[in-house]
Every structure is written in structure tokens, then in C-alpha cells.
C-alpha positions as MATLAB code, in Angstrom:
seq = 'XXXXXXXXXXXXXXXXXXXXXXXXXXXXXXXXXXXXXXXXXXXXXXXXXXXXXXXXXXXXXXXXXXXXXXXXXXXXXXXXXXXXXXXXXXXXXXXXXXXXXXXXXXXXXXXXXXXXXXXXXXXXXXXXXXXXXXXXXXXXXXXXXXXXXXXXXXXXXXXXXXXXXXXXXXXXXXXXXXXXXXXXXXXXXXXXXXXXXXXXXXXXXXXXXXXXXXXXXXXXXXXXXXXXXXXXXXXXXXXXXXXXXXXXXXXXXXXXXXXXXXXXXXXXXXXXXXXXXXXXXXXXXXXXXXXXXXXXXXXXXXXXXXXXXXXXXXXXXXXXXXXXXXXXXXXXXXXXXXXXXXXXXXXXXXXXXXXXXXXXXXXXXXXXXXXXXXXXXXXXXXXXXXXXXXXXXXXXXXXXXXXXXXXXXXXXXXXXXXXXXXXX';
ca = [
     -43.274    2.230  -12.696;
     -44.104    6.471  -13.411;
     -47.646    6.818  -13.333;
     -48.915   10.483  -14.036;
     -52.489   12.196  -15.143;
     -52.952   15.208  -16.914;
     -56.595   16.657  -16.938;
     -57.084   19.337  -20.016;
     -60.167   20.099  -18.882;
     -59.203   20.791  -15.119;
     -58.246   24.824  -16.445;
     -55.150   26.590  -17.879;
     -54.774   26.816  -21.187;
     -53.773   23.891  -24.076;
     -50.680   25.517  -24.142;
     -49.637   24.419  -20.982;
     -51.265   21.466  -21.387;
     -49.069   20.473  -23.881;
     -46.106   21.547  -22.243;
     -46.830   19.050  -19.501;
     -47.794   16.360  -21.800;
     -43.476   16.584  -22.998;
     -42.515   16.852  -19.213;
     -43.954   13.451  -19.131;
     -42.599   12.524  -22.667;
     -39.035   13.749  -21.143;
     -39.583   12.112  -17.764;
     -40.819    8.502  -19.488;
     -37.572    8.462  -21.607;
     -35.026    9.404  -19.269;
     -36.420    6.266  -18.152;
     -34.834    4.305  -20.799;
     -31.563    6.131  -21.076;
     -28.538    3.680  -19.747;
     -26.631    4.483  -16.824;
     -23.892    6.558  -17.479;
     -20.436    5.023  -15.889;
     -16.981    6.980  -15.885;
     -14.509    5.821  -17.641;
     -10.965    4.948  -15.836;
      -8.265    6.681  -16.546;
      -6.424    5.064  -19.546;
      -8.005    1.889  -19.174;
      -8.391    0.608  -22.774;
      -4.225    1.158  -22.795;
      -4.743   -1.238  -19.477;
      -6.559   -3.899  -21.164;
     -10.818   -3.584  -20.263;
     -11.634   -4.657  -23.624;
      -9.790   -7.650  -23.163;
     -10.951   -8.168  -20.000;
      -8.017   -7.031  -18.616;
      -5.982   -9.884  -19.012;
      -3.788  -11.809  -16.280;
       0.037  -12.070  -17.658;
       2.504  -14.812  -17.017;
       6.259  -14.890  -14.779;
       7.726  -13.610  -17.443;
       5.546  -10.828  -18.536;
       2.365   -9.592  -16.246;
       5.372   -6.588  -14.551;
       6.532   -5.305  -17.806;
       3.660   -5.328  -19.714;
       1.077   -1.722  -19.159;
      -1.675   -3.874  -20.759;
      -2.272   -6.649  -17.865;
      -1.018   -3.973  -14.961;
      -4.676   -4.329  -13.382;
      -5.387   -7.736  -14.476;
      -2.223   -8.926  -12.935;
      -1.053   -6.701   -9.716;
      -4.437   -8.768   -8.987;
      -3.964  -11.587   -9.452;
       0.000  -12.402   -8.889;
      -0.984  -15.397   -6.863;
      -2.101  -17.315   -9.864;
       1.087  -16.260  -11.600;
       3.636  -16.821   -8.926;
       3.937  -19.435   -5.767;
       3.458  -17.554   -2.744;
       2.757  -18.874    0.526;
      -1.033  -18.085    2.521;
      -1.605  -15.480    5.780;
      -4.380  -16.610    7.403;
      -7.471  -14.551    7.518;
      -9.415  -14.047   10.871;
     -11.634  -16.548   12.204;
     -14.258  -13.453   12.814;
     -13.548  -10.132   10.954;
     -13.587   -7.175   12.048;
     -16.641   -5.014   11.851;
     -15.963   -1.705    9.013;
     -19.225    0.061    9.106;
     -19.722    2.835    7.205;
     -20.429    5.714    7.516;
     -24.121    7.891    7.097;
     -23.162   10.211    4.050;
     -19.045   10.692    2.628;
     -18.039   14.333    3.657;
     -17.313   16.709    1.593;
     -13.342   15.972    1.213;
     -11.685   18.741   -0.636;
      -8.007   19.047   -1.634;
      -6.085   21.565   -3.662;
      -3.472   21.130   -6.679;
      -2.019   23.726   -8.047;
      -4.303   25.770   -6.310;
      -7.012   24.060   -8.052;
     -10.260   23.088   -5.162;
     -10.164   19.099   -6.068;
     -12.525   16.263   -4.612;
     -11.943   13.258   -4.870;
     -13.942   11.560   -7.950;
     -11.621   14.566   -9.593;
      -7.845   12.343   -8.059;
     -10.044    8.415   -8.995;
     -11.155   10.798  -12.614;
      -7.242   11.375  -13.181;
      -5.176    8.887  -11.218;
      -5.261    4.848  -12.441;
      -6.600    4.085   -8.743;
      -7.532    0.359   -8.465;
      -8.928    1.209   -4.712;
      -9.286    3.824   -2.087;
     -10.061    4.587    0.639;
     -10.506    6.651    3.899;
     -10.874    5.636    7.323;
     -12.089    7.803   10.343;
     -12.007    6.538   13.807;
     -12.975    2.332   13.088;
     -15.446    4.340   10.300;
     -15.118    4.124    6.080;
     -15.424    7.528    4.722;
     -15.101    6.472    1.334;
     -14.930    3.368   -0.618;
     -14.552    2.885   -4.127;
     -12.858    0.769   -6.669;
     -11.855    1.258  -10.379;
     -11.144   -1.138  -13.641;
     -13.812   -3.355  -12.926;
     -11.549   -4.155   -9.461;
     -14.132   -5.362   -6.539;
     -13.756   -5.889   -2.578;
     -13.041   -9.559   -3.391;
      -9.671   -9.163   -5.451;
      -6.292   -9.169   -3.185;
      -4.269   -6.084   -5.018;
      -0.723   -6.205   -4.852;
       1.175   -3.577   -2.408;
       4.743   -3.587   -3.799;
       6.727   -2.264   -0.991;
       4.225   -1.697    1.015;
       5.206   -4.905    2.127;
       8.581   -3.681    3.784;
       6.593   -2.568    6.420;
       4.847   -5.801    7.022;
       8.053   -7.642    7.451;
       9.151   -4.376    9.411;
       6.385   -5.307   12.202;
       7.555   -8.792   11.905;
      10.983   -7.919   13.108;
       9.165   -6.222   15.823;
       7.590   -9.025   17.188;
      10.545  -11.239   16.860;
      12.142   -8.750   18.714;
       9.902   -8.723   21.622;
       9.558  -12.259   21.960;
      13.375  -12.514   22.130;
      13.798  -14.230   18.551;
      15.713  -11.438   17.945;
      18.019  -10.629   21.154;
      18.982   -7.035   19.525;
      18.440   -4.767   16.303;
      22.209   -4.536   17.194;
      22.978   -8.097   16.334;
      24.512   -8.694   12.442;
      21.870   -9.820   10.142;
      24.174  -13.870    9.999;
      23.718  -14.085   13.549;
      20.218  -15.021   12.413;
      20.976  -15.896    8.788;
      24.047  -17.722    7.861;
      23.949  -17.778    4.391;
      25.196  -14.389    4.292;
      27.937  -14.818    6.995;
      30.660  -13.019    5.619;
      29.077  -10.784    3.561;
      28.449   -7.396    3.183;
      24.770   -7.202    3.931;
      25.116  -10.531    6.328;
      27.507   -8.438    8.630;
      25.457   -5.561    8.454;
      23.155   -5.068   12.185;
      19.361   -5.114   11.896;
      18.911   -1.807   12.404;
      20.423   -0.044    9.606;
      18.235   -2.925    7.228;
      15.478   -1.636    8.688;
      16.636    1.818    8.271;
      18.202    1.240    4.292;
      21.438    2.394    5.933;
      23.257   -0.602    5.544;
      25.830    1.839    3.692;
      26.179   -1.239    1.297;
      26.034    0.735   -2.753;
      23.229   -0.107   -4.367;
      21.131    1.870   -7.363;
      17.494    0.780   -7.662;
      16.075    3.194  -10.604;
      13.789    0.952  -12.032;
      15.253    1.530  -15.778;
      15.771   -2.129  -16.102;
      19.561   -0.916  -15.684;
      19.993   -1.042  -12.110;
      20.955   -2.897   -9.381;
      18.155   -3.994   -8.733;
      17.609   -5.845  -12.208;
      21.217   -7.377  -11.217;
      19.251   -9.010   -8.256;
      16.323  -10.050  -10.110;
      19.242  -11.999  -12.556;
      21.141  -12.597  -10.064;
      17.925  -14.447   -8.203;
      16.639  -16.368  -10.784;
      20.222  -17.645  -11.928;
      21.535  -18.654   -8.309;
      18.996  -18.119   -5.807;
      18.367  -15.126   -3.002;
      21.023  -15.837   -1.094;
      24.080  -16.075   -3.478;
      22.264  -12.666   -4.887;
      22.644  -10.826   -1.948;
      26.077  -11.754   -1.482;
      27.518  -10.497   -4.416;
      26.828   -6.675   -3.256;
      30.111   -5.809   -1.388;
      30.976   -2.867   -1.821;
      30.242   -1.641    1.752;
      30.641    2.738    1.225;
      29.140    4.221    4.036;
      29.576    3.042    7.792;
      26.704    1.743    8.950;
      23.271    3.688   10.059;
      25.123    7.085    9.018;
      23.223    7.226    5.487;
      20.040    6.428    3.844;
      19.800    4.769    0.428;
      16.949    3.249   -0.300;
      17.827   -0.159   -1.966;
      14.478   -3.660   -1.706;
      17.610   -6.014   -1.362;
      18.126   -4.804    2.609;
      15.185   -6.169    3.216;
      15.368   -9.576    1.390;
      17.473   -9.871    4.100;
      15.545   -9.509    7.054;
      13.296  -12.450    5.320;
      16.157  -15.128    6.156;
      16.435  -12.887    9.196;
      13.124  -13.359   10.407;
      12.444  -17.215    8.987;
      16.059  -17.782   10.873;
      15.177  -16.032   14.113;
      11.546  -17.888   14.124;
      11.890  -21.137   12.372;
       8.920  -20.581   10.524;
       7.760  -19.058    7.243;
       7.367  -15.198    7.870;
       3.516  -15.763    6.715;
       2.616  -17.822    8.983;
       4.243  -15.861   11.643;
       2.537  -12.410   10.986;
      -0.540  -14.998   10.407;
      -1.062  -15.661   14.073;
       0.257  -12.015   15.070;
      -0.575   -9.052   13.133;
      -3.694  -10.862   10.431;
      -5.428  -13.288   12.853;
      -5.517  -10.505   15.609;
      -6.276   -7.416   13.467;
      -9.487   -9.321   12.339;
      -8.695   -9.540    8.231;
     -11.832  -10.671    6.189;
     -10.232  -11.919    3.833;
      -6.490  -14.550    3.792;
      -3.675  -12.298    1.839;
      -1.138  -14.107    0.034;
       2.828  -13.153    0.028;
       5.073  -14.511   -3.068;
       8.542  -16.562   -1.900;
      11.579  -17.646   -3.592;
      12.819  -20.398   -5.171;
      13.395  -21.554   -1.245;
      10.122  -20.807   -0.705;
      11.221  -17.477    1.415;
       9.514  -14.485    0.892;
      10.191  -11.893   -1.009;
       9.651   -9.354    1.662;
      10.984   -6.711   -0.347;
       7.179   -6.486   -1.796;
       4.485   -9.084   -2.938;
       2.005   -9.373   -0.516;
      -1.644   -9.132   -1.740;
      -4.359   -8.930    0.356;
      -7.480   -7.223   -0.482;
      -8.025   -3.407    0.162;
     -10.229   -3.552    3.081;
      -7.982   -5.579    4.904;
      -5.070   -3.042    4.061;
      -7.961   -1.175    5.717;
      -8.041   -2.877    8.527;
      -4.152   -2.883    9.308;
      -4.011    1.015    8.665;
      -6.545    1.388   11.207;
      -4.946   -1.027   13.902;
      -1.599    1.161   12.571;
      -3.494    4.880   13.382;
      -4.971    2.946   16.913;
      -0.667    2.765   17.476;
      -1.191   -1.248   17.606;
      -4.047   -0.807   19.474;
      -7.391   -3.133   19.214;
     -10.398   -3.310   21.673;
      -8.216   -2.819   24.516;
      -5.078   -5.289   23.308;
      -2.000   -4.350   22.456;
      -1.346   -6.047   19.283;
       1.758   -4.451   17.572;
       4.546   -4.003   20.230;
       4.054   -0.467   21.305;
       7.401    0.485   21.631;
       8.998   -0.269   18.261;
       5.767    0.940   16.082;
       6.694    3.911   18.441;
      10.005    3.976   16.958;
       9.783    2.180   13.844;
       7.511    5.527   12.944;
       8.989    8.669   14.390;
      11.661   10.868   13.218;
      12.176   12.210   15.877;
      13.779    8.631   17.872;
      16.668    8.152   14.322;
      19.596   10.397   13.671;
      19.409   13.528   12.114;
      20.576   11.278    8.441;
      17.164    9.952    8.698;
      15.335   12.785    9.381;
      12.576   14.515    6.683;
      14.476   16.492    4.554;
      17.610   14.552    4.511;
      16.882   11.361    4.199;
      15.364   12.908    0.886;
      14.065   16.379    0.549;
      10.490   15.072    1.901;
      10.212   12.669    3.539;
      12.391   10.898    6.702;
      12.532    7.051    6.808;
      12.319    4.475   10.039;
      12.205    1.541   10.682;
      10.899    0.966    6.703;
       7.994    3.038    7.447;
       8.331    6.645    4.994;
       8.176    9.545    8.218;
       6.267   13.064    7.153;
       7.300   16.506    7.879;
       5.984   18.158   10.834;
       5.184   18.394   14.986;
       2.698   15.879   14.388;
       3.144   11.969   13.969;
       1.974   11.147   10.821;
       3.863    8.296    8.489;
       3.185    6.221    5.145;
       3.453    2.931    3.731;
       4.249    3.225    0.190;
       4.641    0.942   -2.686;
       6.037    1.213   -6.619;
       3.490    2.343   -9.128;
       1.459    4.115   -6.410;
       0.480    2.157   -3.962;
       0.634    4.140   -0.626;
      -0.705    3.734    3.075;
      -0.862    6.898    4.789;
      -1.043    7.228    8.623;
      -2.214    9.851   11.766;
      -2.527    8.579   15.159;
      -3.375   11.859   16.236;
      -6.672   11.942   14.089;
      -7.077    7.791   14.300;
      -7.008    9.183   10.147;
      -6.037    6.829    7.137;
      -6.147    6.944    3.686;
      -5.547    3.560    1.382;
      -4.651    3.516   -2.110;
      -4.171    0.920   -4.408;
      -2.840    1.976   -7.901;
      -1.248    0.802  -11.746;
       0.247    4.157  -12.314;
       2.859    4.498  -15.328;
       5.556    5.395  -13.311;
       7.199    3.183  -10.933;
       8.630    6.269   -8.417;
       5.265    7.872   -8.678;
       7.688   11.487   -9.977;
       4.583   11.609  -12.800;
       2.480   13.836  -10.382;
       0.604   11.500   -8.615;
       2.651   11.479   -6.057;
       2.551   14.960   -5.274;
      -1.285   15.077   -5.763;
      -1.750   12.285   -3.573;
       0.317   13.811   -1.280;
      -2.360   17.010   -1.787;
      -4.826   14.625   -1.502;
      -3.609   13.015    1.883;
      -2.944   16.698    3.394;
      -6.752   17.697    2.690;
      -8.232   15.155    4.790;
      -5.863   16.104    7.228;
      -7.163   19.889    6.761;
     -10.756   18.284    7.108;
     -10.133   17.174   10.896;
      -7.653   19.125   11.802;
      -4.024   20.754   11.278;
      -1.411   20.453    9.712;
];
């Protein structure tokens, strides 16, 4: 309760008394002004008035007004396997004050608030030295929501390959996929080395444009009609020798799902529960959507809370170590995330005009080892092990490929965070 005393006899003019009364009335009026909540970008187009509805199996991906609800409830729409949380979650201490992060975008100085005001971000977290510096949500999403990672899942599938290699379940990355996935024997993907599949370097022709007319669409239609293995077998045109050219193809990670299942005798979800999710200290179960044969759709579709994606990011920033224990095999992780350990065709500026590509990780140019885990419609985890710094973003962007300016601004934000603590 606001309490104020004004004594008209205590000196001063009648005008001063009147001014004091007006000031008091203004203060009182402020108590009854409702707090102003900044609107998230395009929130009405994304379903705010309807409470961000969740779609169906047929509508969840294509209908934009269902994207927020569906991207945070996908495991209520599609069948899935569960990835078990830790008995005791890794603490995520929170910084006493939010650092004054800024970045430059088209010569304009901006802040994280500016980024959120202009981009369809559902969750954003910055973690430095194991301490949460920023944690923000939009579109009524919260820390309890499991958020869709899209192709971030590919990097987690690669980590699972690293476990299987370290345990001898996969004998060599130069083994062909069909050694562990006999259903693909005699096919182009089956006769591709695992190392090439990790690099998106099978040489098998595949166009992934997200326009509803590409090979990815054809794969999904075949998957629904005849199953994933039969669908994968239809891609048979190898145009380049393996490990000689980068060509992004989600099917190559789908093959790894069958390799992992065959090599380990477990579901991918069960396998990483005991080796990654619980040891890293996840506070919540994650889920992974499965196909008709109950094999994880390792090309995407893993769902987890923002905070657990933050825990994964910090584990990666510490080169797979938590509390002195090496959780992710170190040699594999270093090779997966360092462009110097891959052929020239996969280096930054060659694989793409900007990024290089390792074992399902996007590799930044420059001398420092920095890498990213990215997914369609704006999902991203950025990692700088030298600075023990990570940025996690979940989103519902318009463009699957982030070519509407989102990708460029997100990169500018990341560079601003790096510049806050060091040099690019």
C-alpha cells in the first residue's frame, strides 16, 4: 500500500501544495494501470486467440497457426519413445544480473530484447560457465514445455554413434551401414560408410528444399506407404564417391537410426538415456518420435525442455565432461566438431559458403573451434568450448531454412555474445 502525507501548513505556497497533490494522485493512478506485456511477433497469426492449438497428424506441420502448440506438444500427436531424466538434475544456477549483451545487425546496435521483439522465438537461453545468464520464453511457452528440436536431433544421433564406436558396438566408422542395418543391404545407402553418412557425404543424389516437391517430401510419402527402410532403398543414384562432397540429406541420418538399433540391440532413446540424458543431469524426460517400426526418426523429432537443451549445450561446451567425468567420448566429439579434421570439401566455405560440416555438427569459420546444432524453422544450439559459452534458441520461424533474415540475425547475436567475452 502506498502511504503519503501532505501537510498544507508546513510552509510553501498553495501552488506547491496543489502540485504535491497532483503528484500523489499520479502515483496512486499508476497502481491501477495493468502491467504491459510486449506482444510476441505475429502471435495472432500463430494462434494466440485460440490458445495456441495443437494440430493433428495431418495438420501439425503445414498449418502455421498450429505451429506453436504443435512444436511444444508433438509427442501428444505422434508415437514416440521416452528418454529418461536423471534421478538428480544438474543444477543450473542463475546469474545475479543479466549482462548487457549487444550485437550489430545491418550496422544497428541491438539487444536480446530487440531480437525477441522481431523474431518468432519460443525459448532462448544463454549459459556461460555453467550459469544461466538469460532464460526467456514467448507465446506462453514455459520451462515445462518439451520443445521440438527438428534437426538438432541429428547431432544427438551422431553422439549416439560416438558411444557405439567407443563401446565397440560399431567396429569402425568405415564399415558400411548394411553391416548393422541388413535391411539396407544392396542399396546405395546400405553400401555407404558410416563416416560418410555422418558427414552428409554419401554421394547419393537427394534434393532437400522444403518446398513440398523435393526428395524429402518423396521420402515421407514413401515412408507412409511402404515404411522407412523400403523408402530409403529407392534412393539409388550415387553421383559422387563417398566422403568427397557435402550434400545435405536428412535421409542419411535416418539410415543411422537403423545402424544404431542394429549395432546396440536397443532403441536409440533407451541407448542415450543411460549414456547421455541421465548422466548430463536432465531434469525432465525427453521424447523421440518413432516410425511404424518403432525406430526413432533420427533425422529430427526429438523433444526436450529448453533447460535440458541448455544442459546439453554446456556439456558440449565442456567437451563432454561433467564434474570431472567424461560423458561423451572425447576423441569422437573433437573430431565431430573441428573442421580441420575433415576433408577440404567439408570445411567452412566449401561445404557451404559459410559453414563447414563435421559429424552432424555445423562448423564455424575461424581459428577457434565453434560449432552449432541447427534445425528447421529456427532451432539452434551454438557452442564455444574455449569460452564455455552456449546459446540455445527454439523457434517457430516462417522459413524452414531461416533464409528470411532469421539465420543472419541469429548469427549476429551469437557473434555479439562471443565478442562480449572474447574475440571471434
